[in-house]
C-alpha positions in Angstrom: -32.6 29.4 -66.0 -29.7 27.5 -65.7 -29.3 27.9 -61.9 -26.3 25.5 -61.7 -24.3 27.5 -63.8 -25.0 30.8 -62.4 -24.1 29.5 -58.9 -20.9 27.8 -60.4 -20.0 31.1 -61.9 -20.6 32.9 -58.8 -18.6 30.2 -57.0 -15.6 30.6 -59.2 -15.6 34.4 -59.0 -15.7 34.1 -55.2 -13.0 31.7 -55.2 -10.9 33.7 -57.6 -11.3 36.8 -55.0 -10.3 34.5 -52.2 -7.3 33.5 -53.8 -6.1 36.7 -54.6 -6.7 38.3 -51.2 -5.0 35.3 -49.6 -1.9 35.4 -51.7 -1.8 39.1 -51.1 -1.6 38.3 -47.4 1.3 36.1 -47.7 3.7 39.1 -48.3 3.0 40.2 -44.8 4.2 37.1 -43.2 7.7 37.3 -44.9 9.1 40.2 -42.8 7.3 38.8 -39.5 9.0 35.4 -39.9 12.2 36.8 -40.9 12.0 39.1 -37.5 10.8 35.9 -35.6 13.7 33.5 -37.0 16.3 36.4 -35.9 14.9 36.9 -32.6 15.0 33.2 -31.8 18.3 32.6 -33.2 17.1 30.0 -35.6 20.3 30.2 -37.8 22.4 28.7 -34.9 20.4 25.2 -34.0 23.4 24.2 -31.5 22.4 26.9 -29.4 19.0 26.8 -28.8 16.8 24.2 -27.1 14.7 21.4 -28.4 11.6 23.8 -28.1 12.7 26.5 -29.5 14.1 24.3 -32.6 10.2 23.5 -32.8 9.1 26.8 -32.8 11.6 27.7 -35.3 10.3 24.7 -37.6 6.8 25.7 -37.0 7.5 29.5 -38.1 9.4 28.3 -41.2 6.4 26.2 -42.1 3.6 29.0 -42.1 4.0 30.0 -45.6 3.3 26.4 -47.2 0.5 26.1 -44.7 -1.2 29.1 -45.6 -0.9 28.4 -49.3 -2.3 24.8 -48.7 -5.1 26.5 -46.7 -5.8 29.0 -49.6 -5.9 26.3 -52.2 -8.3 24.2 -50.3 -10.7 27.0 -49.4 -10.9 28.0 -53.3 -11.2 24.3 -54.5 -13.7 23.5 -51.5 -16.1 26.6 -52.6 -16.1 25.5 -56.3 -16.4 21.9 -55.3 -19.2 22.7 -52.9 -21.5 24.7 -55.6 -20.7 22.4 -58.3 -22.3 19.3 -56.5 -25.9 21.1 -56.1 
């Protein structure tokens, strides 16, 4: 039996599952980020404080960070199984 090939196959299937679920959850972030940016008045940076500007930048970076997290988890799951 080829145990390494089987575990790599399971890792790839699991990674695809995590990838799909992760990208499906990104759709829930868009509405919340829009509401947050409207409530914090992020469109007018001259009218808000420096802390609020930083918070607006952090909220705007949520989606790219989430995408990087999903990709790193899926690649890490495949790489961890392929080195056995």
